[in-house]
Structures are given as C-alpha cells and as structure tokens.
KOLDREN-935194 format. One record per residue: residue number from 1; residue in three letters; x, y, z of N, C-alpha, C in turn. Coordinates in steps of 0.02 Angstrom, whole numbers. Layout:
<nodes>
[node NUM 'ALA' [X Y Z] [X Y Z] [X Y Z]]
...
</nodes>
This chain:
<nodes>
[node 1 'UNK' [-2159 3378 -197] [-2115 3424 -232] [-2143 3496 -224]]
[node 2 'UNK' [-2138 3523 -164] [-2166 3588 -152] [-2121 3647 -178]]
[node 3 'UNK' [-2068 3661 -139] [-2023 3713 -158] [-1966 3689 -201]]
[node 4 'UNK' [-1958 3728 -252] [-1905 3712 -305] [-1840 3750 -287]]
[node 5 'UNK' [-1786 3715 -276] [-1720 3746 -263] [-1689 3767 -330]]
[node 6 'UNK' [-1639 3814 -325] [-1595 3826 -383] [-1557 3768 -399]]
[node 7 'UNK' [-1547 3751 -465] [-1506 3692 -480] [-1552 3632 -489]]
[node 8 'UNK' [-1622 3639 -486] [-1668 3585 -487] [-1696 3584 -561]]
[node 9 'UNK' [-1696 3526 -587] [-1723 3515 -654] [-1781 3473 -652]]
[node 10 'UNK' [-1839 3492 -671] [-1897 3453 -671] [-1907 3418 -739]]
[node 11 'UNK' [-1905 3353 -735] [-1904 3310 -799] [-1976 3293 -816]]
[node 12 'UNK' [-1992 3308 -877] [-2064 3300 -900] [-2063 3271 -975]]
[node 13 'UNK' [-2095 3302 -1018] [-2111 3277 -1085] [-2056 3286 -1140]]
[node 14 'UNK' [-2007 3330 -1127] [-1959 3346 -1175] [-1908 3290 -1184]]
[node 15 'UNK' [-1871 3295 -1235] [-1819 3242 -1250] [-1765 3242 -1197]]
[node 16 'UNK' [-1737 3187 -1187] [-1681 3181 -1135] [-1626 3231 -1146]]
[node 17 'UNK' [-1605 3242 -1210] [-1553 3283 -1223] [-1561 3354 -1196]]
[node 18 'UNK' [-1623 3379 -1196] [-1638 3442 -1164] [-1619 3448 -1093]]
[node 19 'UNK' [-1634 3395 -1052] [-1618 3390 -981] [-1541 3385 -968]]
[node 20 'UNK' [-1509 3350 -1013] [-1435 3339 -1013] [-1402 3406 -1022]]
[node 21 'UNK' [-1428 3439 -1075] [-1400 3510 -1088] [-1412 3559 -1029]]
[node 22 'UNK' [-1464 3553 -1001] [-1486 3599 -943] [-1436 3584 -886]]
[node 23 'UNK' [-1422 3517 -870] [-1377 3503 -814] [-1308 3525 -827]]
[node 24 'UNK' [-1283 3507 -889] [-1214 3529 -907] [-1207 3602 -903]]
[node 25 'UNK' [-1256 3638 -926] [-1254 3708 -925] [-1248 3740 -852]]
[node 26 'UNK' [-1287 3705 -807] [-1284 3724 -735] [-1216 3716 -712]]
[node 27 'UNK' [-1184 3659 -728] [-1118 3643 -701] [-1066 3691 -730]]
[node 28 'UNK' [-1072 3706 -792] [-1018 3751 -822] [-1026 3823 -799]]
[node 29 'UNK' [-1089 3842 -775] [-1102 3907 -749] [-1080 3915 -675]]
[node 30 'UNK' [-1051 3856 -647] [-1021 3862 -580] [-1061 3829 -528]]
[node 31 'UNK' [-1119 3797 -541] [-1157 3763 -491] [-1123 3701 -467]]
[node 32 'UNK' [-1128 3688 -401] [-1093 3630 -367] [-1137 3568 -373]]
[node 33 'UNK' [-1201 3580 -379] [-1251 3523 -380] [-1312 3537 -418]]
[node 34 'UNK' [-1336 3481 -452] [-1398 3484 -494] [-1442 3428 -469]]
[node 35 'UNK' [-1507 3438 -464] [-1555 3393 -443] [-1605 3381 -500]]
[node 36 'UNK' [-1608 3316 -521] [-1664 3297 -569] [-1719 3272 -526]]
[node 37 'UNK' [-1782 3300 -541] [-1842 3275 -505] [-1889 3255 -560]]
[node 38 'UNK' [-1922 3197 -552] [-1969 3173 -598] [-2021 3128 -562]]
[node 39 'UNK' [-2079 3120 -595] [-2128 3074 -566] [-2163 3037 -627]]
[node 40 'UNK' [-2191 2978 -609] [-2227 2940 -662] [-2180 2915 -714]]
[node 41 'UNK' [-2207 2922 -775] [-2170 2895 -833] [-2106 2931 -849]]
[node 42 'UNK' [-2095 2990 -820] [-2036 3029 -836] [-1976 3005 -788]]
[node 43 'UNK' [-1986 2959 -745] [-1934 2932 -702] [-1874 2907 -746]]
[node 44 'UNK' [-1893 2867 -799] [-1839 2837 -838] [-1798 2890 -877]]
[node 45 'UNK' [-1831 2945 -895] [-1795 2998 -926] [-1742 3031 -881]]
[node 46 'UNK' [-1768 3038 -817] [-1722 3070 -767] [-1661 3025 -752]]
[node 47 'UNK' [-1672 2962 -749] [-1614 2915 -739] [-1569 2919 -797]]
[node 48 'UNK' [-1597 2917 -860] [-1559 2918 -918] [-1514 2982 -922]]
[node 49 'UNK' [-1548 3041 -908] [-1512 3105 -909] [-1458 3105 -858]]
[node 50 'UNK' [-1469 3082 -798] [-1416 3081 -746] [-1359 3042 -762]]
[node 51 'UNK' [-1372 2981 -794] [-1314 2936 -816] [-1275 2968 -874]]
[node 52 'UNK' [-1311 3003 -922] [-1277 3031 -978] [-1229 3093 -954]]
[node 53 'UNK' [-1260 3131 -906] [-1216 3187 -877] [-1158 3160 -841]]
[node 54 'UNK' [-1163 3104 -803] [-1114 3075 -767] [-1056 3052 -815]]
[node 55 'UNK' [-1078 3021 -867] [-1025 2991 -915] [-993 3052 -957]]
[node 56 'UNK' [-1036 3100 -974] [-1014 3161 -1011] [-964 3199 -978]]
[node 57 'UNK' [-973 3211 -911] [-925 3250 -872] [-862 3209 -845]]
[node 58 'UNK' [-855 3148 -870] [-796 3107 -859] [-764 3113 -788]]
[node 59 'UNK' [-794 3090 -738] [-760 3088 -671] [-765 3155 -636]]
[node 60 'UNK' [-795 3202 -665] [-803 3269 -633] [-864 3270 -593]]
[node 61 'UNK' [-912 3231 -602] [-978 3232 -572] [-991 3165 -546]]
[node 62 'UNK' [-1026 3160 -486] [-1046 3097 -456] [-1125 3102 -436]]
[node 63 'UNK' [-1156 3042 -439] [-1224 3041 -415] [-1218 3027 -341]]
[node 64 'UNK' [-1237 3078 -300] [-1226 3073 -230] [-1288 3044 -191]]
[node 65 'UNK' [-1344 3052 -217] [-1405 3022 -184] [-1465 3009 -232]]
[node 66 'UNK' [-1501 2963 -219] [-1561 2949 -256] [-1616 2939 -208]]
[node 67 'UNK' [-1670 2975 -211] [-1725 2968 -164] [-1785 2946 -205]]
[node 68 'UNK' [-1823 2896 -181] [-1883 2875 -216] [-1941 2883 -169]]
[node 69 'UNK' [-2001 2894 -195] [-2058 2900 -154] [-2119 2900 -194]]
[node 70 'UNK' [-2174 2917 -165] [-2239 2923 -197] [-2280 2981 -175]]
[node 71 'UNK' [-2326 3010 -213] [-2370 3063 -189] [-2434 3054 -223]]
[node 72 'UNK' [-2485 3081 -192] [-2551 3079 -217] [-2569 3140 -264]]
[node 73 'UNK' [-2594 3126 -320] [-2611 3178 -369] [-2685 3169 -391]]
[node 74 'UNK' [-2717 3223 -410] [-2784 3225 -434] [-2831 3254 -383]]
[node 75 'UNK' [-2893 3271 -404] [-2942 3298 -358] [-2970 3242 -310]]
[node 76 'UNK' [-2991 3270 -255] [-3024 3222 -202] [-3074 3175 -234]]
[node 77 'UNK' [-3068 3115 -220] [-3116 3067 -247] [-3087 3030 -310]]
[node 78 'UNK' [-3042 3064 -349] [-3010 3038 -406] [-2932 3039 -399]]
[node 79 'UNK' [-2912 3037 -332] [-2840 3036 -319] [-2810 2970 -341]]
[node 80 'UNK' [-2746 2973 -360] [-2707 2914 -373] [-2636 2927 -349]]
[node 81 'UNK' [-2598 2872 -338] [-2533 2875 -314] [-2483 2875 -370]]
[node 82 'UNK' [-2434 2922 -372] [-2383 2921 -425] [-2315 2919 -397]]
[node 83 'UNK' [-2272 2872 -428] [-2203 2871 -401] [-2162 2931 -417]]
[node 84 'UNK' [-2112 2947 -375] [-2069 3003 -386] [-1996 2987 -374]]
[node 85 'UNK' [-1951 3016 -405] [-1878 3011 -399] [-1844 3079 -393]]
[node 86 'UNK' [-1790 3079 -356] [-1749 3142 -356] [-1675 3113 -354]]
[node 87 'UNK' [-1642 3136 -402] [-1569 3115 -414] [-1526 3178 -407]]
[node 88 'UNK' [-1479 3172 -362] [-1434 3227 -344] [-1365 3212 -376]]
[node 89 'UNK' [-1343 3260 -422] [-1275 3256 -451] [-1234 3311 -415]]
[node 90 'UNK' [-1176 3294 -396] [-1131 3346 -367] [-1062 3342 -401]]
[node 91 'UNK' [-1037 3402 -413] [-969 3410 -442] [-915 3395 -392]]
[node 92 'UNK' [-866 3356 -416] [-808 3339 -374] [-764 3397 -366]]
[node 93 'UNK' [-731 3402 -310] [-681 3458 -298] [-616 3441 -328]]
</nodes>
C-alpha cells in the first residue's frame, strides 16, 4: 500500500460507522469510486463497511473488485506477514 489515491479509505481502529460515513460522503460529493484498504484484523471491518455502504445506497453502488494479498511488516529480523484486502466500490451510471 504505497501511494494512496483519492477516494481511498484506510480502515483501522475506528468503528465501522466512521468508514461507512466516509464512503457515503465521498459518493455524495460526486466521487465515482471508493476503495477500502485494510490489513490484518481490520479486514473484517472493511468487508462490513463495504457491505453496509452497498445496502445503504440501494442499487446505486456495486462492489466491482476485491483484491487480497499479503505484505511483510516490521523491522528486519522481526518481520512478519500480514494479510491485506482492497475492496473497490463504484457508483452505477
């Protein structure tokens, strides 16, 4: 997760409602796509937020892609592998 695009929401420790609000705000401000990015324990929050947004926007938004992967984190010698997810939501025309 090097460069962060506009419309990207990094999911972390906050409640799911905060991420849902951020995504809905992006869509109402005219954004065509929103990307949820998360890793580790936050993956379930990203999935929950994406599903809530999809249901809340009632047929106006679709989940167009989901990418999963892993990345190494930590200092050399103490590195560990952490799972990542990227969920792309796009507004229907």
